[in-house]
FIPA-939125 format. One record per residue: residue in three letters; z, x, y of N, C-alpha, C, O in turn. Coordinates in steps of 0.001 Angstrom, whole numbers, plus 500000, padded with zeros to 6 digits. Layout:
! residues N
ALAZXYZXYZXYZXY
...
This chain:
! residues 352
MET664209209542078861663711209661080228664641208880081160664891207692080959
PHE665140209566082171666048208946083136665570209296084533665337210464084844
ILE665423208274085380664927208470086745666069208953087643667130208333087712
LEU665826210066088321666848210653089181666627210357090666667590210304091431
GLY665386210165091079665120209913092482663622209853092753662809209906091830
ASP663271209743094016661879209644094400661683210178095808662639210548096489
ASP660428210212096232660126210574097637660508209389098524660135208248098248
THR661244209669099577661689208579100458660678208296101539660024209203102055
HIS660555207022101879659675206584102954660445205603103847659939204542104215
ASP661693205992104186662536205069104938662169205010106425662580204089107131
ARG661381206009106903660929206022108300662106205884109284661984205266110342
GLY663240206477108903664378206428109796665209205161109736666227205062110421
LYS664795204182108926665516202924108807666647203055107785666556203828106831
ILE667696202295108004668793202236107040668601201013106162668597199902106691
PRO668440201151104838668217200013103959669528199234103711670051199223102596
TRP670034198599104749671344197960104641671348196743103723672396196396103179
VAL670209196088103536670162194959102607670362195462101170671100194851100397
THR669719196550100822669909197135099487671354197528099270671926197243098218
PHE671956198188100269673354198567100133674267197338100044675257197351099314
THR673936196289100781674722195055100711674615194401099335675612193933098786
LEU673401194370098783673221193794097456674016194566096422674603193970095519
ILE674043195876096540674836196686095618676302196347095737676990196203094726
ALA676797196216096975678202195877097194678540194493096647679593194298096041
VAL677638193533096863677889192165096382677957192135094859678820191464094292
ASN677063192848094198677101192904092742678379193497092226678927193029091228
ILE678871194535092900680143195151092480681305194175092686682181194063091828
LEU681313193478093806682371192502094055682341191365093051683390190934092573
VAL681151190872092724681041189790091740681498190266090372682162189526089645
PHE681145191501090013681597192016088727683124192150088693683749191921087658
SER683705192515089809685172192551089876685761191165089656686790191013088998
ALA685093190146090219685556188771089999685385188368088543686209187634087998
GLN684316188848087909684135188564086471685281189129085650685756188482084716
ILE685725190320085988686849190923085286688113190065085496688928189898084588
ARG688246189537086702689424188722087007689410187378086309690419186969085736
PHE688266186675086348688200185304085812687603185233084416687692184196083759
GLY686999186317083957686574186406082578685388185533082190684492185262082990
GLU685416185108080945684311184376080338683998183060081046682843182634081080
ARG684997182428081601684779181144082254683800181275083428682968180395083649
MET683904182347084154682996182571085290681642183073084797680604182584085246
THR681637184043083878680390184651083425679487183652082731678317183519083091
ASN680014182946081739679193182002081002678934180720081775677939180041081523
GLY679813180375082712679614179174083511678481179299084515677726178354084742
PHE678372180495085121677371180693086173676171181511085710675311181867086515
ALA676113181812084402674939182490083838673796181510083683673986180294083706
LEU672603182063083523671403181239083317671271180927081828671162181833081002
VAL671284179649081497671077179193080120669790178378080086669748177290080659
PRO668733178874079427667432178169079452667525176699079068666859175863079677
LYS668335176369078075668428174978077651669003174088078746668620172924078862
GLU669916174621079546670467173850080656669393173542081704669389172459082290
ILE668490174488081936667435174280082942666409173278082431666017172374083169
THR665966173419081185664935172509080668665455171091080491664698170134080655
GLU666720170940080162667305169609079962668038169122081208668510167986081250
PHE668130169963082200668783169636083478670184169048083266670523168001083817
ARG670967169728082475672342169299082235673221170511081996672759171534081489
ASP674474170394082358675433171475082216676060171396080830676715170409080492
ILE675859172428080039676455172475078701677850173063078809678014174162079339
THR678848172360078322680258172820078462680949172986077125682147173266077088
THR680222172821076013680818172949074683680211174155073985679167174658074399
LYS680859174617072932680344175750072145679028175376071466678865174279070932
GLN678086176338071509676776176130070926676506177133069807676808178317069956
PRO675923176661068654675691177569067529674535178540067778673538178192068411
LEU674687179744067275673650180773067368673562181484066037674554182032065556
LYS672374181480065430672167182129064126672076183641064318671270184120065115
VAL672892184383063595672943185845063700672852186430062292673599186013061407
PRO671947187393062066671809187983060725672937188965060425673490189596061326
GLY673259189076059160674216190087058733673494191401058472672312191538058787
ALA674191192349057906673581193649057612672449193511056596672610192880055552
ASN671309194105056915670140194098056018669645192682055717669081192434054651
ASP669848191784056624669432190409056396668106190077057081667620188952056967
VAL667530191022057774666267190784058479665150191568057786665308192747057467
PHE664008190888057558662872191586057001661594191094057673661540189984058202
VAL660567191941057641659283191630058286658237191460057186658087192322056320
ASP657501190315057232656491190072056209655202190813056560655140191541057551
GLU654164190614055725652909191338055902652156190923057157651281191649057631
ASP652498189743057700651861189292058942652613189765060184652205189471061308
GLY653692190487059987654449191005061107655517190036061627656166190312062636
ASP655701188901060938656714187941061373658085188361060856658226188865059741
VAL659094188138061703660466188503061364661168187302060755661095186195061288
HIS661865187529059609662576186459058927664007186874058667664329188061058642
ILE664859185888058475666286186120058196666580185611056791666168184507056436
ARG667276186390055998667660185979054647668690184861054730669261184587055786
GLY668904184241053608669756183054053577671215183295053909671911182344054263
ASN671711184516053812673124184762054067673422185149055506674393185855055779
SER672554184669056457672849184925057863674068184121058287674459183152057637
ARG674649184546059384675867183899059874675555183097061129674534183320061780
VAL676425182179061459676300181365062645677493181643063551678645181463063155
HIS677208182077064750678252182285065759678163181152066762677110180543066955
TYR679284180887067390679329179822068388679586180446069759680557181173069967
ILE678681180135070682678768180698072031679514179726072924679099178575073067
PRO680605180167073526681347179266074425680617179066075749680067180014076310
HIS680612177841076240680021177512077538681063176820078414681954176123077928
HIS680922177033079695681896176488080646681147175807081796679957176054081997
PRO681840174954082547681186174254083660680580175243084660681171176274084979
GLY679401174902085135678702175757086095678513175042087421679138174009087661
PRO677665175573088280677462174995089612676748173652089530676124173324088521
VAL676848172892090596676172171587090689675191171656091869675602171940092994
PRO673904171399091622673249171144090336673143172422089508673258173533090027
ILE672923172238088225672943173375087304671788174350087553671849175503087124
VAL670732173892088247669595174800088497670004175939089443669267176916089577
LEU671149175828090087671640176914090940671915178180090142672017179265090715
THR672039178050088808672243179243087988671041180184088042671158181364087712
LEU669868179653088465668704180531088664668953181528089793668269182547089891
PHE669937181229090647670330182141091715671575182928091336671625184138091552
THR672575182269090780673855182934090516673769183979089403674513184960089417
TYR672856183773088427672819184672087299672492186104087685672913187047087014
MET671729186269088785671262187612089154672348188475089784672097189633090118
PHE673553187929089950674661188707090495675749188961089436676781189564089729
LEU675506188499088222676451188681087126675958189777086182674755190022086085
HIS676892190438085485676515191481084544677385191407083308678516190921083334
GLY676806191915082207677517191823080930678619192817080746679643192495080142
ASP678444194031081251679478195059081153679268196104082241678352195997083056
PHE680119197099082241680093198117083294678794198902083292678222199155084352
PHE678313199298082091677089200089082032675869199270082451674952199792083085
HIS675862198000082098674803197108082552674742197086084072673659197149084654
LEU675888196998084708675979196995086160675498198307086754674698198303087689
ILE675975199437086225675646200740086786674159201031086707673568201484087688
PHE673547200782085563672117201062085407671276200173086334670317200644086944
ASN671630198912086436670880198025087310670964198463088774669958198511089481
LEU672172198778089207672354199161090611671718200504090909671282200732092037
TRP671650201391089946670974202670090178669476202453090381668865203062091259
PHE668890201577089557667470201279089728667232200556091044666223200796091708
LEU668148199676091430668007198997092722668058200004093861667297199891094822
PHE668935200975093768669054201987094800667777202846094882667301203145095978
ILE667232203237093732666048204095093713664833203362094269664134203895095131
PHE664572202157093794663345201456094134663490200571095370662505200293096054
GLY664703200132095654664878199163096734664752199750098126664267199073099034
ARG665177200997098320665178201578099671663798201561100318663627201072101434
ASN662819202103099601661481202199100185660832200839100382660131200622101370
ILE661062199917099444660466198590099565661100197841100730660399197134101454
GLU662398197978100927663043197313102065662494197831103371662238197055104291
CYS662310199139103465661787199711104717660320199377104926659844199382106061
ALA659591199086103845658194198701103966658065197228104379657192196881105175
LEU658940196358103833658851194929104112659683194511105323659424193465105918
ASP660654195299105685661649194962106681662765194137105987662563193581104907
HIS663922194079106628665140193622105980665089192156105540665367191848104382
GLY664738191262106449664762189835106131663764189477105048664102188763104104
ARG662532189966105172661512189669104166661884190274102824661597189692101777
TYR662522191443102847662930192070101587663971191238100867663891191083099649
LEU664939190701101578665963189875100968665351188629100345665661188279099206
ALA664475187958101102663805186765100572662958187126099348662923186383098367
PHE662279188271099416661452188726098306662310188998097068661927188636095956
TYR663453189626097257664343189950096137664809188671095437664756188578094211
ILE665256187709096202665743186444095619664614185695094941664794185135093859
PHE663446185685095576662279185009094972661928185600093630661682184867092673
CYS661900186937093546661601187605092273662647187290091221662318187103090049
GLY663927187228091638664982186896090700664846185497090135665060185287088941
VAL664494184537090977664320183155090535663115183051089597663191182402088554
MET662013183686089967660808183630089120661043184346087798660511183927086770
ALA661828185415087807662162186102086565662970185191085637662736185154084429
GLY663926184454086221664699183514085427663836182426084833664007182065083669
LEU662907181893085619662005180860085118661102181403084007660741180671083086
SER660744182665084093659945183289083036660712183328081715660148183065080652
GLN661974183650081791662808183662080571662976182262080027662962182056078813
VAL663134181301080914663244179897080466661965179469079766662015178813078725
GLY660817179836080332659557179468079724659333180136078373658687179565077494
ALA659865181346078207659670182088076951660553181566075832660181181658074663
ASP661737181009076173662665180540075155663426179340075712664606179441076049
ALA662740178214075802663260177053076519664498176450075883665306175843076586
LYS664674176595074578665806175974073867666982176941073666667972176590073023
SER666875178128074204667927179126073994669250178703074666669255178176075779
VAL670341178943073978671668178666074532672395179959074876673581179943075207
VAL671676181085074797672283182375075107672314182564076608671268182470077251
PRO673466182826077189673561183056078654672786184316079061672880185352078403
VAL672030184212080139671284185343080684671941185779081989672106184974082905
VAL672313187050082068672942187581083275672280188903083653671670189569082817
GLY672411189267084919671932190568085351670946190488086490670208189514086637
ALA670949191542087297670034191643088445668711192262088036667852192491088888
SER668524192540086740667346193289086312666052192534086551665018193166086769
GLY666065191209086521664847190447086802664397190650088243663221190906088503
ALA665342190533089185665005190745090597664620192215090845663702192499091615
ILE665319193126090195665022194541090370663660194880089777662950195740090298
ALA663293194203088681661956194386088128660888193967089133659818194572089206
GLY661190192919089911660269192527090974660133193596092026659036193840092530
VAL661241194242092367661204195357093317660375196516092745659629197174093470
MET660515196752091452659719197792090798658235197445090834657398198327091025
GLY657900196164090652656519195740090760655964195984092156654830196435092316
ALA656784195679093171656372195945094542656188197450094777655261197865095473
TYR657060198246094204656951199701094313655645200186093702654978201067094244
MET655294199604092575654037199955091898652838199634092792651838200352092793
ALA652957198536093555651831198117094406651737198944095678650637199223096156
VAL652894199343096238652913200014097527652891201519097385652182202194098132
PHE653647202065096447653774203531096311653384204005094909654191204673094262
PRO652190203691094413651849204095093032651798205598092817652014206082091706
TRP651505206351093906651381207814093757652623208534094246652615209758094373
ASN653676207807094519654925208453094925655468209292093767655435208856092616
ASN655961210482094064656528211349093012657941210904092689658757210661093578
MET658211210802091398659542210424090930660114211571090115659440212136089253
LYS661360211906090396662041212971089654662643212348088390663467211437088469
VAL662222212850087228662606212289085938663261213360085092662769214485085004
LEU664388212999084462665062213893083531664556213606082140664728212506081616
LEU663921214616081537663378214477080186664244215228079204664809216278079513
GLY664336214666078010665107215326076984665190214479075733664919213279075765
GLY665563215102074638665676214382073388665685215348072231665818216557072423
ILE665545214823071035665576215653069852664357216573069845663220216108069933
GLY664592217847069742663495218825069696662901219160071041661959219949071119
LEU663435218571072120662908218814073453663965219461074334665156219180074198
MET663525220326075233664425220920076191664620219964077372663663219358077855
PHE665842219840077819666104219007078978665528219686080217665621220903080380
GLY664943218887081069664389219421082300664032218314083259663901217156082861
ILE663873218662084525663529217694085570662072217934085961661685219048086312
VAL661284216882085894659869216970086252659555215886087265660270214889087361
GLU658481216082088022658022215071088948656786214390088384655804215040088026
VAL656855213068088314655793212264087715655410211171088693656294210601089333
PRO654116210849088840653716209738089710654374208437089285654593208195088098
ALA654687207605090266655409206366090015654656205438089065655280204763088247
PHE653331205392089158652588204462088324652697204802086836652551203925085985
ILE652954206081086522653138206473085130654519206064084655654666205488083577
VAL655526206360085455656921206030085069657098204540084932657570204052083905
VAL656717203811085974656897202351085961655956201715084946656308200722084309
GLY654767202278084794653811201753083823654324201853082400654185200914081617
ILE654923202998082061655490203164080717656624202164080486656731201569079413
TRP657453201992081489658546201012081384657991199606081161658492198882080301
PHE656975199210081911656444197851081796655785197624080427655982196576079813
VAL655025198576079961654372198456078660655431198291077555655281197475076646
GLY656507199091077663657579198970076679658234197607076706658515197028075657
GLU658480197085077905659092195774078039658163194680077474658624193741076825
PHE656867194813077728655922193811077261655854193797075728655841192729075115
LEU655810194976075119655752195049073656657019194479073033656957193713072072
LEU658169194855073586659427194325073047659538192832073290660065192105072447
GLY659047192364074433659079190929074694658199190168073741658564189075073307
THR657026190723073394656149190073072452656760189988071060656639188978070367
ILE657424191083070666658094191090069367659216190042069334659404189344068338
SER659949189950070441661086189017070474660629187572070378661411186708069980
MET659379187287070734658875185917070639658782185451069188658809184249068927
ASN658672186387068238658505186033066816659836186019066070659871185788064862
ARG660906186263066776662203186310066094662770184919065923662541184045066760
GLU663497184708064865664109183418064591665559183371065046666261182393064791
ILE666002184401065706667394184446066142667426184608067654666432184988068273
GLY668576184316068237668729184468069678669428185747070011669718186561069135
GLY669703185928071295670420187112071733669484188240072115668261188097072094
GLY670098189383072469669294190535072827668972190594074296669520189843075103
THR668064191506074638667666191707076033666666190625076449665820190201075661
ALA666784190193077705665856189175078257664606189882078754664417190070079956
PHE663745190274077797662560191035078156661609190240079063661016190801079985
TRP661469188950078803660532188161079607661052187927081006660284187619081917
CYS662321188067081176662905188045082525662408189258083297662025189146084462
HIS662416190404082654661926191627083300660416191537083569659944191893084648
ILE659681191060082577658221190957082734657861189994083861657025190306084709
GLY658494188827083864658217187839084902658547188349086292657791188119087235
GLY659692189053086429660056189615087723659072190675088193658701190715089366
PHE658652191534087268657716192604087636656371192036088087655834192435089120
VAL655840191110087310654535190519087662654618189774088988653694189838089798
THR655726189065089208655916188360090477655932189325091648655271189092092659
GLY656682190405091514656769191387092607655429192046092885655016192157094040
PHE654748192482091834653454193155092027652428192218092640651744192582093596
ALA652315190983092080651317190039092577651636189590093993650718189391094789
SER652921189421094333653277188975095675652891190009096723652361189659097777
ILE653151191266096441652830192323097406651325192472097545650825192682098650
LYS650599192369096447649139192451096527648586191288097335647668191475098133
ALA649132190083097140648661188918097892649002189081099367648198188735100233
LEU650202189614099660650587189845101048649673190876101713649310190724102879
ALA649306191911100983648407192934101536647038192340101850646444192655102880
MET646544191492100976645251190837101208645315189961102448644381189937103249
TYR646417189246102602646575188359103768646615189168105054645969188808106038
LEU647376190268105047647496191091106243646150191743106578645789191852107750
ASN645412192174105558644098192743105814643172191699106450642363192017107322
TYR643304190471106004642489189391106601642870189184108048641999189010108900
GLN644180189199108343644626189050109722644145190203110594643768190002111749
VAL644161191406110039643670192556110799642162192383111093641686192727112174
SER641435191849110112639987191649110335639740190688111471638709190778112138
LEU640666189759111713640502188828112817640607189528114173640095189035115179
LEU641279190684114185641396191437115422640165192276115732640096192912116784
ASP639203192284114834637975193021115062637033192164115892636616191109115413
PRO636677192555117099635810191711117936634515191319117254634038190204117465
GLU633915192203116430632654191850115803632830190695114837631969189819114756
ASN633956190681114089634234189570113195634573188327113978634230187214113579
ALA635258188522115111635653187363115898634443186651116497634473185433116672
VAL633385187384116813632188186780117372631623185746116393631265184638116791
ALA631546186115115118630994185206114115631869183967113971631358182865113767
LYS633177184140114075634073183016113921633991182074115122634030180855114959
VAL633880182629116315633846181798117501632546181025117574632530179902118076
GLU631448181601117083630171180889117124630213179603116319629433178684116571
GLU631137179531115334631261178337114532632127177274115190632199176148114698
LEU632794177613116305633704176695116970633043176072118188632154176683118781
PRO633462174853118582632901174256119779633284175039121025634371175609121110
ASP632362175056121999632619175768123250633703175076124046633837173853124014
ILE634472175875124757635507175355125661635040175608127088634792176748127481
ALA634926174540127848634451174690129211635433175508130026636642175353129857
PRO634950176381130912635860177190131699636659176341132670636148175389133259
SER637907176704132821638787176014133754638992176873134975638949178100134884
PRO639216176245136134639460177054137338640695177894137199641712177431136681
SER640625179102137647641749180022137573642031180586138936641113180973139659
PRO643324180636139303643629181200140631643207182639140781643063183136141898
LEU643006183322139650642594184732139733641137184855140143640712185923140583
ASN640363183786140009638945183831140382638734183468141849637626183578142372
ASP639805183036142503639704182568143884640139183689144822641285184137144806
ALA639180184124145638639516185242146544640519184830147588641197185683148160
SER640634183512147859641571183042148898642930182704148336643745182100149033
SER643202183073147097644489182752146488645601183547147113645373184365148004
ASP646808183305146646647990184000147121647743185519147029647299185994145984
PRO648011186272148066647753187725148022648598188446146976648246189543146541
ASP649719187828146568650534188458145542649919188351144157650307189062143230
VAL648946187442144031648276187268142745647041188127142709646212188001143611
PRO646857188990141736645680189870141705644409189067141437644451188015140799
THR643293189567141925642024188938141654641620189217140204642224190042139519
GLN640571188499139755640089188698138386639726190147138127640118190714137108
ALA638974190753139046638541192147138858639738193083138824639779194013138019
GLN640738192838139716641930193683139719642694193550138408643187194536137859
PHE642784192330137918643545192115136689642875192792135511643543193335134631
GLU641549192757135497640810193374134391640987194894134416640966195548133373
ASN641158195439135607641396196881135690642806197264135268643080198432134989
MET643699196283135221645088196550134874645308196556133367646169197288132879
ILE644550195757132620644776195569131188643540195966130418642443195518130751
ASP643679196782129409642577197174128556642039195953127812642834195154127317
PRO640717195777127715640188194608127028640646194466125586640867193351125112
VAL640790195592124881641254195515123489642680194980123436643007194163122574
GLU643529195436124354644898194948124402644917193456124716645704192700124146
ALA644038193043125635643966191618125974643526190810124755644027189713124508
PHE642592191365124007642134190689122800643265190479121806643394189399121230
LYS644086191508121601645208191406120690646222190380121173646793189635120376
ARG646441190345122487647376189390123041646885187956122827647664187061122500
ALA645576187759123017645034186423122822645141186013121360645485184872121052
ARG644840186961120447644953186644119019646381186344118643646615185586117702
ALA647330186901119328648735186628119047649160185268119601650292184835119385
GLY648267184605120306648576183292120800649302183260122130649974182281122456
VAL649166184349122909649887184406124183649478183277125105650313182655125761
PHE648161183017125146647664182007126075647177180750125337646555179879125944
ARG647456180656124032646912179562123261647432178216123719646681177241123719
ALA648691178130124109649272176853124519648682176359125839648502175155126021
HIS648376177282126767647832176908128068646639177785128388646766178713129187
PRO645472177525127786644317178390128028643873178393129484643198179324129924
GLU644250177345130245643836177334131639644495178449132440644022178787133525
ASN645565179017131933646257180106132616645765181474132187646253182496132670
ASP644794181495131276644322182765130764643458183479131802642436182934132220
PRO643834184658132219643049185397133225641712185909132702640921186461133468
PHE641445185730131396640213186249130822639220185135130535638347185286129680
LEU639348184003131252638319182967131145637057183443131835637073184474132507
ARG635962182710131680634677183136132265634770183357133758635510182677134470
GLY634011184309134202634007184606135632634536186003135875635585186376135350
GLY633842186747136638634292188104136934633655189100135982633128188730134933
GLU633709190353136358633118191389135545634229192293135018635276192451135646
THR633979192870133873634946193756133259634630195183133658633531195458134141
PRO635574196103133465635305197512133791634134198058132980633852197579131881
LYS633463199053133524632318199634132842632729200548131714631955200756130779
ALA633930201102131774634385201997130721635477201258129918636235200484130502
PRO635573201481128598634761202436127818633398201916127439632527202716127096
GLU633156200574127484631836200051127232631635198839128109632597198123128389
PRO630415198583128553630204197458129479630401196132128775629964195940127640
ILE631064195226129463631277193885128965630772192938130055631290192940131172
VAL629791192155129737629183191261130719630110190108131022630281189733132182
GLU630703189546130003631449188308130228632475188171129120632242188621127998
ASP633580187568129416634618187282128429634727185797128243634474185019129163
GLU635103185409127053635280183989126762636452183838125803636661184676124927
ILE637197182786125972638313182501125047638053181159124395637772180180125087
ALA638141181096123078637951179848122359638990179798121240639026180666120367
HIS639809178795121283640847178622120275641710179897120160642067180302119054
GLY642029180500121254642913181658121230642199182930120853642887183924120620
ILE640873182998120770640162184217120357639260184668121483638410183899121932
ILE639421185905121956638547186461122985637419187206122288637656187976121357
VAL636201186975122738635063187671122179634289188325123312634325187869124455
LYS633581189412122973632748190108123945631317189593123815630787189443122714
LYS630707189326124972629313188856124977628438189838125747627232189626125868
């Protein structure tokens, strides 16, 4: 199964952060080719370096099984026969402090195909999420998911000396966000294999991403019982995905709460719990004021009460409530519904 594309929801926006991230990853990979192992292993994420807060610069042993040296017992535990081999992984100086590798690792890749597959997934899933979150928030979200994905891998194998590289943890976070925002989006998938005809089908995103996540979770659980290091950083993917999905769900709950504050009926209940604010004199209530200044009644005819409510909730007059033209006094227009009196308390206008 290979993902070819999806329904776009760019709303006319150009996802320039996604394109920039793709370009940066390509440039960093070019630098890896130029500087080689010293750069890749030096700036990769090594769990043992994070847990011990020290930069490892010497070769570290890694137990690796030979052919037919791995067997699974009746309890499902994986064991290595006695003739396993030990390889030594070279390490090089990294950034100072070494915890910066939680950021640098997500721009490094192991080989060309690792880079291409990651960037393709970033292109497919990143466009819609960037346009949904907006550019700045999307970039912060991407980095946050990458850092949390790295910490997940550290927590899963704290003593590992195997360097972890790749943008897949951050991209998994973007996939989690996609699952939260566009679960029913159609994804074009290329199916094929032994005994199957190749073809392109459209499948809802929650099925495609869900199958991927379940597979990663199962493989990650199996890897926890292994006595050897190396392989794919499954818990990095799992941690990134959970972080992305949970973050977007939490953000949606927060925004829904903020929207509920804009509902006058909900605002009434909130204001009743707050102390009253005595009305302050307003030049708009004075008929003898400057003729260039509209009276209270004129001002109320100029601005819709709902719009005024939104402006007050946005804090337009919060710093200087004495300048708020919607303090007590004066009558509101009869349409669309009669309002006897307006009041502002702690930046919230309520209808009475």
